[in-house]
FIMARSE-658522 format. One record per residue: residue number from 1; x, y, z of N, C-alpha, C, O in turn. Coordinates in Angstrom, 2 decimals. Layout:
! FIMARSE-658522
   k     n.u     n.v     n.w    ca.u    ca.v    ca.w     c.u     c.v     c.w     o.u     o.v     o.w
 NUM       X       Y       Z       X       Y       Z       X       Y       Z       X       Y       Z
...
! end
This chain:
! FIMARSE-658522
   k     n.u     n.v     n.w    ca.u    ca.v    ca.w     c.u     c.v     c.w     o.u     o.v     o.w
   1    0.81   -1.21    0.00    0.00    0.01    0.00    0.88    1.26    0.00    0.61    2.22   -0.73
   2    1.93    1.24    0.80    2.83    2.39    0.87    3.51    2.62   -0.48    3.72    3.76   -0.89
   3    3.85    1.51   -1.17    4.47    1.64   -2.49    3.53    2.29   -3.48    3.95    3.13   -4.29
   4    2.28    1.92   -3.44    1.28    2.51   -4.35    1.11    3.99   -4.06    1.08    4.80   -4.98
   5    0.99    4.36   -2.81    0.82    5.78   -2.47    2.04    6.57   -2.90    1.92    7.67   -3.44
   6    3.24    5.98   -2.66    4.49    6.63   -3.09    4.49    6.81   -4.60    4.88    7.86   -5.11
   7    4.05    5.78   -5.32    3.97    5.89   -6.78    3.07    7.03   -7.21    3.45    7.82   -8.07
   8    1.87    7.13   -6.63    0.94    8.20   -7.03    1.46    9.58   -6.66    1.25   10.54   -7.40
   9    2.12    9.70   -5.54    2.72   11.00   -5.17    3.81   11.34   -6.16    3.86   12.47   -6.64
  10    4.69   10.37   -6.50    5.75   10.60   -7.48    5.14   10.95   -8.84    5.67   11.80   -9.56
  11    4.06   10.31   -9.18    3.39   10.59  -10.46    2.92   12.05  -10.47    3.08   12.74  -11.48
  12    2.37   12.52   -9.39    1.86   13.90   -9.31    2.98   14.93   -9.23    2.77   16.13   -9.44
  13    4.19   14.45   -8.91    5.37   15.33   -8.89    6.21   15.15  -10.15    7.34   15.64  -10.21
  14    5.67   14.49  -11.14    6.29   14.28  -12.45    7.58   13.45  -12.37    8.48   13.62  -13.19
  15    7.66   12.58  -11.39    8.82   11.72  -11.25    8.58   10.28  -11.67    9.50    9.47  -11.67
  16    7.35    9.96  -12.02    6.97    8.63  -12.52    5.99    8.82  -13.68    5.44    9.90  -13.88
  17    5.80    7.75  -14.42    4.85    7.80  -15.54    3.88    6.65  -15.44    3.99    5.81  -14.54
  18    2.93    6.60  -16.35    1.92    5.52  -16.32    2.53    4.15  -16.55    1.98    3.15  -16.10
  19    3.66    4.08  -17.22    4.32    2.83  -17.47    4.84    2.21  -16.20    5.12    1.01  -16.17
  20    4.97    2.99  -15.13    5.44    2.49  -13.84    4.31    1.93  -12.96    4.56    1.34  -11.91
  21    3.08    2.12  -13.40    1.92    1.60  -12.65    1.77    0.12  -12.89    2.07   -0.37  -13.99
  22    1.33   -0.61  -11.89    1.05   -2.04  -12.11   -0.04   -2.21  -13.13   -1.01   -1.45  -13.13
  23    0.09   -3.19  -13.99   -0.94   -3.47  -15.02   -1.96   -4.42  -14.40   -1.99   -5.61  -14.71
  24   -2.77   -3.86  -13.51   -3.74   -4.66  -12.77   -5.13   -4.06  -12.93   -5.36   -2.91  -12.57
  25   -6.05   -4.85  -13.48   -7.42   -4.37  -13.63   -8.04   -4.12  -12.28   -8.85   -3.20  -12.13
  26   -7.70   -4.91  -11.29   -8.23   -4.69   -9.92   -7.82   -3.35   -9.37   -8.62   -2.64   -8.76
  27   -6.54   -3.01   -9.60   -6.07   -1.72   -9.10   -6.72   -0.58   -9.86   -7.03    0.46   -9.27
  28   -6.93   -0.76  -11.17   -7.63    0.24  -11.97   -9.04    0.48  -11.42   -9.47    1.62  -11.25
  29   -9.75   -0.61  -11.14  -11.11   -0.50  -10.58  -11.07    0.12   -9.20  -11.94    0.92   -8.87
  30  -10.09   -0.23   -8.38   -9.97    0.32   -7.05   -9.70    1.82   -7.07  -10.27    2.57   -6.28
  31   -8.82    2.26   -7.98   -8.56    3.69   -8.09   -9.76    4.43   -8.66  -10.03    5.57   -8.26
  32  -10.47    3.79   -9.59  -11.72    4.40  -10.10  -12.74    4.55   -8.99  -13.42    5.57   -8.91
  33  -12.85    3.53   -8.14  -13.77    3.59   -7.01  -13.35    4.74   -6.04  -14.20    5.46   -5.52
  34  -12.04    4.88   -5.81  -11.58    5.96   -4.96  -11.90    7.34   -5.55  -12.18    8.28   -4.81
  35  -11.85    7.45   -6.85  -12.22    8.73   -7.49  -13.69    9.00   -7.23  -14.07   10.12   -6.90
  36  -14.53    7.98   -7.39  -15.97    8.15   -7.13  -16.19    8.58   -5.70  -16.91    9.55   -5.45
  37  -15.57    7.88   -4.73  -15.73    8.21   -3.31  -15.27    9.64   -3.04  -15.97   10.42   -2.39
  38  -14.07    9.98   -3.56  -13.54   11.32   -3.30  -14.41   12.40   -3.90  -14.59   13.46   -3.30
  39  -14.96   12.14   -5.07  -15.83   13.13   -5.72  -17.14   13.30   -4.94  -17.63   14.42   -4.76
  40  -17.70   12.17   -4.48  -18.94   12.24   -3.71  -18.72   13.05   -2.42  -19.56   13.85   -2.03
  41  -17.57   12.83   -1.78  -17.27   13.54   -0.53  -16.96   15.01   -0.70  -17.24   15.82    0.19
  42  -16.38   15.38   -1.85  -15.96   16.77   -2.03  -16.89   17.61   -2.87  -16.72   18.82   -2.94
  43  -17.88   17.01   -3.53  -18.81   17.73   -4.38  -19.91   18.32   -3.52  -20.90   17.65   -3.21
  44  -19.73   19.57   -3.13  -20.73   20.22   -2.29  -21.70   21.08   -3.10  -22.43   21.89   -2.53
  45  -21.71   20.93   -4.41  -22.63   21.67   -5.23  -24.03   21.07   -5.28  -24.99   21.73   -5.66
  46  -24.13   19.81   -4.88  -25.41   19.11   -4.96  -25.79   18.60   -3.59  -24.95   18.05   -2.87
  47  -27.06   18.80   -3.21  -27.54   18.42   -1.89  -27.75   16.92   -1.75  -27.43   16.35   -0.71
  48  -28.27   16.29   -2.76  -28.64   14.87   -2.60  -27.47   13.96   -2.85  -26.65   14.21   -3.74
  49  -27.41   12.93   -2.08  -26.35   11.91   -2.24  -26.54   11.18   -3.60  -25.57   10.79   -4.25
  50  -27.79   11.01   -3.99  -28.08   10.38   -5.26  -27.40   11.14   -6.43  -26.74   10.55   -7.28
  51  -27.58   12.46   -6.44  -26.98   13.29   -7.51  -25.49   13.19   -7.48  -24.85   13.06   -8.52
  52  -24.92   13.25   -6.30  -23.45   13.19   -6.18  -22.92   11.85   -6.70  -21.91   11.82   -7.40
  53  -23.58   10.76   -6.36  -23.12    9.44   -6.79  -23.29    9.28   -8.29  -22.37    8.81   -8.96
  54  -24.42    9.67   -8.83  -24.65    9.53  -10.27  -23.64   10.36  -11.04  -23.10    9.89  -12.04
  55  -23.36   11.58  -10.60  -22.41   12.44  -11.27  -21.01   11.82  -11.20  -20.30   11.77  -12.20
  56  -20.62   11.36  -10.02  -19.27   10.78   -9.87  -19.08    9.52  -10.69  -18.07    9.37  -11.38
  57  -20.02    8.63  -10.63  -19.92    7.37  -11.43  -19.95    7.68  -12.94  -19.19    7.09  -13.70
  58  -20.79    8.58  -13.35  -20.86    8.94  -14.77  -19.54    9.56  -15.23  -19.04    9.26  -16.32
  59  -18.98   10.40  -14.42  -17.72   11.06  -14.76  -16.61   10.03  -14.90  -15.84   10.09  -15.87
  60  -16.50    9.09  -13.97  -15.47    8.09  -14.04  -15.64    7.19  -15.26  -14.66    6.86  -15.93
  61  -16.88    6.79  -15.57  -17.11    5.93  -16.72  -16.82    6.65  -18.06  -16.19    6.09  -18.96
  62  -17.28    7.88  -18.15  -17.01    8.66  -19.39  -15.50    8.88  -19.52  -14.96    8.75  -20.62
  63  -14.84    9.20  -18.45  -13.40    9.41  -18.47  -12.67    8.16  -18.98  -11.78    8.26  -19.83
  64  -13.04    7.00  -18.46  -12.42    5.75  -18.89  -12.64    5.50  -20.36  -11.72    5.10  -21.07
  65  -13.85    5.75  -20.81  -14.16    5.55  -22.24  -13.39    6.51  -23.15  -12.90    6.11  -24.21
  66  -13.29    7.73  -22.75  -12.59    8.74  -23.57  -11.07    8.40  -23.62  -10.46    8.49  -24.68
  67  -10.50    8.02  -22.50   -9.08    7.65  -22.50   -8.87    6.42  -23.39   -7.89    6.35  -24.13
  68   -9.78    5.46  -23.32   -9.66    4.28  -24.21   -9.69    4.71  -25.67   -8.88    4.23  -26.46
  69  -10.58    5.61  -26.05  -10.67    6.06  -27.45   -9.41    6.80  -27.87   -8.94    6.63  -28.99
  70   -8.86    7.63  -26.98   -7.64    8.37  -27.32   -6.48    7.38  -27.56   -5.70    7.54  -28.50
  71   -6.39    6.37  -26.70   -5.34    5.37  -26.89   -5.59    4.50  -28.15   -4.65    4.12  -28.84
  72   -6.87    4.21  -28.41   -7.27    3.38  -29.57   -6.87    4.06  -30.87   -6.48    3.38  -31.83
  73   -6.97    5.38  -30.92   -6.60    6.12  -32.13   -5.17    5.82  -32.56   -4.89    5.76  -33.76
  74   -4.27    5.64  -31.60   -2.89    5.33  -31.92   -2.56    3.84  -31.75   -1.39    3.46  -31.67
  75   -3.59    3.00  -31.69   -3.41    1.56  -31.50   -2.59    1.21  -30.26   -1.75    0.31  -30.29
  76   -2.85    1.94  -29.18   -2.17    1.72  -27.91   -3.13    1.34  -26.80   -2.86    1.59  -25.62
  77   -4.25    0.74  -27.18   -5.28    0.41  -26.17   -4.78   -0.61  -25.16   -5.40   -0.77  -24.11
  78   -3.65   -1.30  -25.45   -3.09   -2.20  -24.49   -2.54   -1.48  -23.26   -2.29   -2.10  -22.22
  79   -2.35   -0.16  -23.37   -1.85    0.66  -22.27   -2.97    1.24  -21.40   -2.73    1.98  -20.44
  80   -4.20    0.89  -21.77   -5.37    1.49  -21.11   -5.37    1.27  -19.59   -5.57    2.22  -18.84
  81   -5.15    0.06  -19.15   -5.23   -0.25  -17.73   -4.22    0.57  -16.92   -4.57    1.18  -15.91
  82   -2.96    0.59  -17.38   -1.95    1.34  -16.65   -2.21    2.86  -16.74   -2.06    3.57  -15.75
  83   -2.60    3.32  -17.91   -2.89    4.77  -18.07   -4.04    5.18  -17.18   -3.95    6.18  -16.47
  84   -5.13    4.43  -17.22   -6.27    4.79  -16.41   -5.99    4.65  -14.91   -6.48    5.46  -14.11
  85   -5.21    3.64  -14.53   -4.83    3.52  -13.12   -4.07    4.77  -12.69   -4.34    5.34  -11.62
  86   -3.13    5.20  -13.51   -2.37    6.41  -13.19   -3.26    7.66  -13.09   -3.14    8.46  -12.16
  87   -4.17    7.80  -14.09   -5.06    8.96  -14.09   -6.03    8.96  -12.93   -6.23    9.98  -12.27
  88   -6.64    7.80  -12.68   -7.58    7.70  -11.55   -6.86    7.89  -10.21   -7.36    8.59   -9.33
  89   -5.70    7.27  -10.06   -4.96    7.40   -8.81   -4.57    8.84   -8.55   -4.69    9.33   -7.42
  90   -4.10    9.53   -9.58   -3.71   10.93   -9.42   -4.93   11.79   -9.09   -4.87   12.66   -8.23
  91   -6.05   11.53   -9.77   -7.27   12.29   -9.51   -7.76   12.10   -8.09   -8.15   13.06   -7.43
  92   -7.75   10.86   -7.61   -8.16   10.60   -6.22   -7.22   11.27   -5.24   -7.67   11.83   -4.24
  93   -5.95   11.23   -5.51   -4.98   11.89   -4.63   -5.22   13.37   -4.55   -5.21   13.95   -3.47
  94   -5.44   13.99   -5.72   -5.74   15.44   -5.74   -7.02   15.74   -4.96   -7.06   16.66   -4.15
  95   -8.06   14.95   -5.21   -9.35   15.18   -4.52   -9.21   15.06   -3.02   -9.62   15.94   -2.27
  96   -8.62   13.96   -2.58   -8.48   13.74   -1.14   -7.54   14.76   -0.50   -7.79   15.19    0.63
  97   -6.47   15.15   -1.19   -5.54   16.12   -0.64   -6.16   17.52   -0.52   -5.84   18.25    0.42
  98   -7.03   17.88   -1.44   -7.63   19.22   -1.40   -8.88   19.27   -0.54   -9.33   20.36   -0.19
  99   -9.45   18.13   -0.19  -10.67   18.09    0.58  -10.59   18.85    1.90  -11.43   19.70    2.16
 100   -9.60   18.56    2.76   -9.52   19.31    4.02   -9.28   20.80    3.83   -9.76   21.63    4.60
 101   -8.51   21.14    2.78   -8.20   22.54    2.52   -9.46   23.30    2.12   -9.66   24.45    2.53
 102  -10.31   22.66    1.32  -11.54   23.34    0.91  -12.41   23.60    2.13  -13.02   24.67    2.24
 103  -12.49   22.62    3.06  -13.27   22.80    4.27  -12.69   23.87    5.17  -13.44   24.66    5.75
 104  -11.37   23.92    5.31  -10.75   24.89    6.18  -10.76   26.28    5.62  -10.96   27.26    6.35
 105  -10.55   26.39    4.30  -10.41   27.72    3.71  -11.74   28.31    3.27  -11.83   29.52    3.06
 106  -12.76   27.49    3.12  -14.08   27.98    2.73  -14.67   28.74    3.91  -14.32   28.50    5.07
 107  -15.56   29.66    3.59  -16.21   30.43    4.66  -17.70   30.51    4.39  -18.14   30.40    3.25
 108  -18.43   30.68    5.40  -19.90   30.86    5.25  -20.51   29.62    4.61  -20.30   28.49    5.05
 109  -21.28   29.89    3.56  -21.96   28.79    2.86  -21.09   28.13    1.80  -21.55   27.24    1.08
 110  -19.79   28.57    1.68  -18.90   27.93    0.73  -19.08   28.47   -0.70  -18.51   27.91   -1.64
 111  -19.85   29.53   -0.87  -20.08   30.05   -2.22  -19.74   31.55   -2.22  -20.18   32.31   -1.36
 112  -18.94   31.93   -3.20  -18.60   33.32   -3.36  -19.80   34.07   -3.99  -20.73   33.44   -4.48
 113  -19.77   35.42   -3.97  -20.83   36.19   -4.60  -21.03   35.85   -6.08  -22.11   36.08   -6.63
 114  -19.98   35.31   -6.71  -20.08   34.97   -8.14  -20.87   33.67   -8.33  -21.24   33.33   -9.45
 115  -21.13   32.95   -7.22  -21.83   31.67   -7.31  -20.88   30.50   -7.46  -21.33   29.35   -7.57
 116  -19.59   30.76   -7.46  -18.61   29.68   -7.63  -18.14   29.19   -6.22  -18.12   29.96   -5.26
 117  -17.77   27.92   -6.14  -17.36   27.37   -4.82  -16.08   28.05   -4.35  -15.23   28.47   -5.13
 118  -15.99   28.14   -3.01  -14.79   28.68   -2.38  -13.88   27.59   -1.97  -14.36   26.47   -1.78
 119  -12.64   27.81   -1.82  -11.93   28.96   -2.37  -11.61   28.68   -3.84  -11.02   27.65   -4.17
 120  -11.99   29.59   -4.68  -11.87   29.43   -6.12  -10.41   29.23   -6.53  -10.12   28.43   -7.41
 121   -9.50   29.96   -5.89   -8.09   29.87   -6.27   -7.56   28.45   -6.02   -6.71   27.97   -6.78
 122   -8.04   27.78   -5.00   -7.63   26.40   -4.71   -8.12   25.46   -5.79   -7.38   24.58   -6.23
 123   -9.33   25.63   -6.22   -9.90   24.80   -7.31   -9.12   25.01   -8.61   -8.82   24.06   -9.33
 124   -8.79   26.28   -8.90   -8.04   26.58  -10.12   -6.63   26.01  -10.07   -6.14   25.44  -11.05
 125   -5.98   26.16   -8.91   -4.59   25.67   -8.79   -4.54   24.14   -8.90   -3.71   23.60   -9.62
 126   -5.42   23.45   -8.19   -5.39   21.99   -8.25   -5.84   21.51   -9.62   -5.34   20.50  -10.12
 127   -6.78   22.22  -10.23   -7.22   21.85  -11.58   -6.09   22.02  -12.59   -5.92   21.16  -13.46
 128   -5.34   23.07  -12.49   -4.23   23.32  -13.41   -3.14   22.28  -13.19   -2.56   21.77  -14.16
 129   -2.85   21.97  -11.94   -1.82   20.99  -11.63   -2.23   19.62  -12.15   -1.43   18.90  -12.75
 130   -3.50   19.25  -11.90   -3.98   17.94  -12.38   -3.96   17.91  -13.91   -3.64   16.87  -14.48
 131   -4.29   19.01  -14.59   -4.22   19.02  -16.05   -2.79   18.81  -16.51   -2.56   18.12  -17.50
 132   -1.81   19.38  -15.81   -0.41   19.15  -16.13   -0.03   17.71  -15.91    0.67   17.13  -16.74
 133   -0.48   17.12  -14.81   -0.19   15.70  -14.51   -0.85   14.83  -15.59   -0.22   13.90  -16.10
 134   -2.11   15.12  -15.92   -2.82   14.37  -16.94   -2.09   14.47  -18.29   -1.95   13.49  -19.01
 135   -1.63   15.67  -18.61   -0.89   15.86  -19.87    0.37   15.03  -19.87    0.70   14.41  -20.89
 136    1.10   14.98  -18.77    2.31   14.19  -18.69    2.02   12.70  -18.80    2.75   11.97  -19.47
 137    0.95   12.24  -18.13    0.58   10.83  -18.23    0.20   10.45  -19.67    0.63    9.42  -20.19
 138   -0.60   11.30  -20.29   -1.00   11.00  -21.67    0.16   11.12  -22.65    0.22   10.38  -23.64
 139    1.07   12.04  -22.38    2.27   12.15  -23.22    3.05   10.81  -23.20    3.46   10.30  -24.24
 140    3.24   10.27  -22.00    3.96    8.99  -21.90    3.14    7.84  -22.52    3.67    7.00  -23.24
 141    1.85    7.84  -22.22    1.02    6.72  -22.74    0.94    6.72  -24.26    0.90    5.65  -24.88
 142    0.92    7.91  -24.86    0.79    8.01  -26.31    2.15    8.11  -27.04    2.18    8.20  -28.27
 143    3.26    8.11  -26.28    4.58    8.25  -26.87    4.63    9.45  -27.80    4.94    9.33  -28.99
 144    4.32   10.61  -27.24    4.25   11.82  -28.06    4.90   13.00  -27.35    5.51   12.83  -26.30
 145    4.77   14.16  -27.92    5.35   15.36  -27.33    4.44   15.90  -26.20    3.28   15.50  -26.07
 146    5.00   16.78  -25.40    4.21   17.35  -24.31    3.07   18.20  -24.86    2.00   18.27  -24.26
 147    3.30   18.84  -25.99    2.22   19.64  -26.63    1.03   18.78  -27.00   -0.11   19.17  -26.78
 148    1.30   17.63  -27.56    0.21   16.72  -27.92   -0.40   16.11  -26.69   -1.59   15.80  -26.67
 149    0.42   15.92  -25.66   -0.10   15.41  -24.39   -1.09   16.42  -23.79   -2.15   16.04  -23.29
 150   -0.75   17.69  -23.84   -1.64   18.76  -23.38   -2.91   18.78  -24.20   -4.01   18.90  -23.64
 151   -2.78   18.67  -25.51   -3.95   18.65  -26.39   -4.84   17.46  -26.09   -6.07   17.58  -26.10
 152   -4.24   16.30  -25.82   -5.02   15.08  -25.50   -5.72   15.29  -24.17   -6.87   14.89  -24.02
 153   -5.06   15.90  -23.19   -5.65   16.13  -21.86   -6.83   17.08  -21.99   -7.88   16.84  -21.40
 154   -6.67   18.15  -22.74   -7.75   19.11  -22.94   -8.93   18.43  -23.66  -10.08   18.64  -23.30
 155   -8.62   17.63  -24.69   -9.65   16.91  -25.42  -10.41   15.99  -24.45  -11.64   15.93  -24.48
 156   -9.68   15.28  -23.60  -10.32   14.39  -22.62  -11.22   15.16  -21.68  -12.35   14.75  -21.41
 157  -10.74   16.28  -21.18  -11.54   17.08  -20.25  -12.81   17.63  -20.91  -13.89   17.59  -20.32
 158  -12.67   18.12  -22.12  -13.84   18.65  -22.82  -14.81   17.53  -23.17  -16.03   17.72  -23.06
 159  -14.31   16.40  -23.59  -15.17   15.25  -23.89  -15.93   14.78  -22.64  -17.11   14.43  -22.69
 160  -15.21   14.78  -21.54  -15.83   14.35  -20.26  -16.94   15.34  -19.92  -18.03   14.93  -19.52
 161  -16.67   16.62  -20.06  -17.66   17.66  -19.73  -18.91   17.47  -20.59  -20.02   17.42  -20.06
 162  -18.74   17.35  -21.90  -19.91   17.23  -22.77  -20.61   15.88  -22.59  -21.84   15.82  -22.60
 163  -19.82   14.80  -22.41  -20.41   13.51  -22.16  -21.18   13.46  -20.86  -22.25   12.85  -20.79
 164  -20.65   14.10  -19.82  -21.31   14.15  -18.55  -22.59   14.96  -18.61  -23.61   14.56  -18.05
 165  -22.52   16.10  -19.30  -23.73   16.90  -19.45  -24.82   16.14  -20.19  -25.99   16.23  -19.82
 166  -24.45   15.39  -21.23  -25.41   14.61  -21.98  -26.03   13.52  -21.10  -27.25   13.36  -21.08
 167  -25.21   12.78  -20.39  -25.74   11.71  -19.53  -26.62   12.26  -18.43  -27.68   11.70  -18.16
 168  -26.21   13.35  -17.80  -27.01   13.91  -16.70  -28.30   14.52  -17.19  -29.31   14.50  -16.48
 169  -28.29   15.08  -18.40  -29.56   15.60  -18.93  -30.52   14.47  -19.27  -31.73   14.60  -19.09
 170  -29.99   13.36  -19.77  -30.83   12.20  -20.06  -31.43   11.65  -18.77  -32.61   11.31  -18.72
 171  -30.59   11.55  -17.73  -31.05   11.00  -16.45  -31.81   12.01  -15.58  -32.43   11.64  -14.59
 172  -31.75   13.31  -15.97  -32.45   14.32  -15.22  -31.80   14.62  -13.86  -32.46   15.02  -12.91
 173  -30.49   14.40  -13.80  -29.74   14.63  -12.55  -28.96   15.92  -12.68  -28.46   16.27  -13.75
 174  -28.88   16.62  -11.55  -28.03   17.82  -11.51  -28.66   19.07  -12.00  -27.96   20.04  -12.29
 175  -29.98   19.08  -12.12  -30.66   20.26  -12.61  -30.62   21.45  -11.62  -30.64   22.61  -12.03
 176  -30.55   21.15  -10.34  -30.61   22.23   -9.38  -29.51   22.09   -8.34  -29.69   21.46   -7.30
 177  -28.31   22.71   -8.65  -27.26   22.69   -7.65  -27.67   23.42   -6.41  -28.51   24.32   -6.45
 178  -27.07   23.02   -5.27  -27.40   23.65   -3.97  -26.99   25.09   -3.97  -27.18   25.78   -2.97
! end
C-alpha cells in the first residue's frame, strides 16, 4: 500500500509515468472507486447523495471511455489499464488532498458572490496541476510530445464535460445545484 501511495505521489510530482503503474485491472477498478468516493465527498454543489453518486460514477465511466478512445486512435489500447490507473490514482490523490483545505479555507456557505465554490483559487490551482499531470501521463502513454499530451488532456476534459452533461440531462440529474 505504501508503495502505491508513493507511486501516485511521485506521479503527481512528475517523477513517474503511467508505465510504472502495475498493469492490474483490480487496481484500476480500485482507483476508479476511490475517485468516485472522493468526488462524492468533495462535491458540495449538490444536496442529494443520489446526484453526487450519479455524477461521480458517470464522470469516471465517461473518463475511462474517452481515455480508451484516445489510446485506440494510436493503436495503444493495451496501455489502457496502466494509463487509467495512473489517471484515476492521481485524480483521487488530488481530490483527497484538497478536501480538508476546501473545508478549512471555505467560509460561510462555501459560495462566493459569483456563485462559484470557495476557495476558487484552490480549485483553479489543483485543476491546473492535475491538467499538467494528466498531460504528462497522456504524453507517456501516447509516446508523443508534451504539446500533444496537453492537447489530449484538454480533449479528454472537454469530452468528459460534454459527455457528462449529456448523460446527466438524459437521467435528469443535477438540474438544481445547492
